C-alpha positions, 0 to 999 in steps of 0.5 A: 579455417581450411584453405584450398587452391583450385587449378584448371588444367586445360589440355589438348584432349580435355579440361580438368578441375583440381582441388588441392588442400593447404598441404598441397595434396590433391583432394579431387579432380573432375574432367571434361573432354572436348571435340577434336575437329578435324577436316578432310585436309587434316586441319585440327581445331577446337571450339573456344566456347566449348573449352570455356564452358568445360572449364567452368563446369569442371570447376563447379564439379570438383568443388561439389565432389569434394564438398568443401566450402567454396569460400575457403578457396584462396586462388586459382591456377591455370595450366594450358595447352600452349601453341593452340591459337585463336582470335576473338572480338575484344569488345564482345569476347566472342571467338571469330574462328575455331582455335587452331590446335598446335598439331595443325600444320595448315600454316606450312606454306606461310612458314616457307615464305618466311624461310629467309628469316628463319635464323633471325627468328631463331636468334630472337625467339629461341624457336626454329621456324615451324607451323607448330608455333602460333606466329604463322597460325595467327598470320593464317587467321589474318589472311584467311578469316575476313573478320579478323582483319576487319577487327584488327583495323578497328582496334578490336582484335584480340589474338593469343593462346588458350591461357589469354583466352581463359583469363580474358573470359574468366576474369571479372576485369576482362584482363587481356594477359598472358605469362612469360612461359606462354609468350615465349612459345609464340615465335613473336616474343624476344626472349632476351629483351623480354618483349614482343619483337616489332620486326617479327610482328611486322613480318607476320602481320600481327598488330601489337595491340591485338596481343596480350600484356605479358606478365610474371607467371606468379602475378595476379591476372585478375579476379574471378567468380568463375562466371557465377560458380563462386559467391566471392571472387578469388585471384588468378595467381598462377598461369603456366603453359602445361609443360612448364607447369609440369616442370614446376610440379616435378620440382625441377627448379634447379639447373640441369634438372629434366622432365618429360611429359607424356601427353597427346604429344610430349615435351622434354624440358630442361631447366637452364636457370637464369642464363639461356643456352641456344641450340642449332640442333633442333631443340628450342630455348624458351622461358620456363616462367617469370617468378619472383620478378625474374625469368628462368630459361629452359631447353625444350624439344616437342613431339607431335605424337607420343601418347596419341600413338596409343589413341591411334592404335585404339581408335583408328586401326583397332589393334587395341580396345583399351590403352592398358592393352598395349603393355600386354601386347608389347610383352607378348611380342617376339623379342627378335622382331625389328619392326620400327614405327615412326609416327610422323602423322603430321610431320616430325617435331623436334629435333628434325622439324620436317612438316612434310614427313609422313609416318612409316612402319618398317622392318616388317617380316613374315613373323611380324604380327599384331603384338609386334606392331603394337610393340613398335608403336609403343617403343616409338614413344621412348625412342622420340624422347631419347632423341631429345635427351641425348641432344640435351646432354650434348647441347647443355653439357649436363650429364643427365642421369635422372629424368622425371616423367609424367602423363597418362602413358607413364602407367605403362611399365613396359614403356617406362622401363624401355624409356630408362633403357634407351635414355640410359637414365633413371626414370622417376614417376610421381605418385600424382599424375596431374603435374601440369595442374599441380604446378599451376596450383603450387605456383598460385599457392606460393604466390598467395602465401598459402604454400611454403616453396621450400616445403610444399614438394616434400610430400610427393613420392616417386617410383623409379625405373633403372636401366636394365638392358646392356649398353651395347644392346640398347645402342643397337636398338637405338641405331635401328630407330635412327635408320628408320627416321632416316628413311622418313626424312628421305621423302624429299628425295622421292620423285 
């Protein structure tokens, strides 16, 4: 009998359904985008019901596409966009408000009100105080959506991240669970004591009964028939935040191994093993996963806008018509041009954490044109990643000579070579791009007993970029980037 693993990768832009065979090979995928709901204030939201509907649809479509016998699916794995936060009625399962997307900075004022607690928050959660994370988003919901507070008083409120929403609505048991990777990103979870922190819950006005049970990432989250798509129920055996899924999918399971995921935003993540390293320099410490009854830690830096810069070039300013054009324009640019672009559309993420910063295009001369601007935008992605790689070298003490990369922008050869040159490290890109979903699928397959953890990664092939630019030249370019960021960070001095 053939056996398969089904995976859902629920990301910022859309949802994928993936089918892997018993050797871990991807057979097919199905995709559905969802709306990006942005108002005049720049608040970013998603419709939770649309996400749920798309999740079921892509699962059905990918099963139909492969023509497999659905009864031979062994388990479901889920990877998800992480800090996006929502609230729903625990009794009816209905969302109370749209999901507040991780990019949304509406809770900035709430974070400022917690400024005196910032160091205590960092020590407990490994995370620097920011509206990027769910704690302040959930407090915003408590304060601004009357139905949320009303249900909280009745003990009927559920709040959490997208993984807990999907598990709740997909599991036949209506299980309200999250995993360690997602819990560690909420800014409410004590990553040393491995529990919801009571002081933080009180400070952010979040009732503990409204939060999910935290489980090992490879545990059983319930059973599902995908709301009627399957004839028989299958277990949900692997749940990981998308960046953690990519870390696992990239086989970065040993201390010091690092990967960068290039999506709408980006995550640079280093495996620390069973002992955390805490940073004072703008990167965070989180849980990689809970597996085999123990947890492992990571250092991570998050960037709000990397791949989204390419979307901005295409959809908002019309400098390109297809993402693929960015590479050709960059290669056609004047090599002596020194235009830099800092994409602080809704503030700067790691390692600066300045939610009030705005974007900047600087270094323009009379010879700067379309090619040069596209090149600057593309290079901004690599510069931001390099900021984090350099910082992790210093904080961890590991000499990073190799980084693994995944996500749509990795098909851009100009960007990947420039990334290798700036980071002064080999950049290895797997032949398979669906790393987040693959990580969740492999975790589910290992948990189910279908996959051997020691062998399942052996079939993955890589292409590699090596540093080619002279070190002094690379340093000069990078110093120019740091000067541009300095201009952005100086906004507080402007009157």
